[in-house]
C-alpha angles and dihedrals in degrees: 000000000000113000118241113191116228119242120240091257091051091049088053093046094050096034094120088060093044090054090064108095091212091057109025120159093304091060092047091050089052089053090050091053094046131104118208125191114210115197108202127012098210124108096320095037093052091058095042093047094051095050095044091048093046091047093057103251097169101221131025126184115197121201121191135123097197132109125223115266128190090249090060093065092074092072112000097089100184091072135077134200089261089059095064109127093019126117112271091220093053095044092046092049090051093052095042092048089053088052094049117008093181098067126084116242122191123188130203116187099206141108115249115224140136091290094057114115108232100181093093096024093059094043110131092352115150098187140002120217112201108214095155124133104220139064096232092059093044092053093045091048092048091054092046093050093047092050092047093041091232117148116249131207106195127192140167137178135190136160104343099328141073145173139215131193132167129208127196091200094212123143094280097037125123117220144209089274089065092066107023092083091065096063125083129205090037094153094061121104138192090261089060103034104022129231136227104244100231091052091073089049091050094049092042090051091053090049090050092048093053093043092052092049092050093047091049091053096257123129118257114240087217100048091109098021143071117222116208117195123197107194094188097058094022090231119153116198124186120198130187112240117224119209108253110229088203095051110134091215113039101023098055 
């Protein structure tokens, strides 16, 4: 990664990051040089996108093929009533560019699944943040990240609960496939089961936190753990993930 010094104005803008001894100016420069791929700009992606853009991640690529519906406005906080019927990618890019005009934002209006070619999509990507809303995409993205050795920050939210896990995707890494078999009702979505609006913001914020740490060269607190969040009881439970020797992705 070639170092690009921050300008004085950038140092001022990101000064509250630079004050952190764990980050300092070196960490902020790493963020500025980074490229994050966000799959899905719904509830999770709106939160992730805002924090990564505000934090000075230099390049974001947004992937989503959906259009904004009135039911999205309850939780997808990048969008307004006037955006109904518009492309989520286009509306998200407009809002994120208004937040930080210095970063580069690419948009791909497509649905990510097992048939998606990742050779070009993953080119120069430093991390993938999975903000999708279905199991098929999560599994396809997990396999693609493991094969490409690109770190993955995975999150999901439904009803009043959510989960986050991060994977380094190195040679000894476990993956999402190691834990996905333990969860039931995986085919349900927010449109079928509902979701409390701040839950997606909470989970997305945790994903963004871990992604920023990994991009800045800091270890993720969830790289070997699964975080379960119960929004009703406000209980947070963190479990260590064991590598599954029978995993169809990382144990082949």
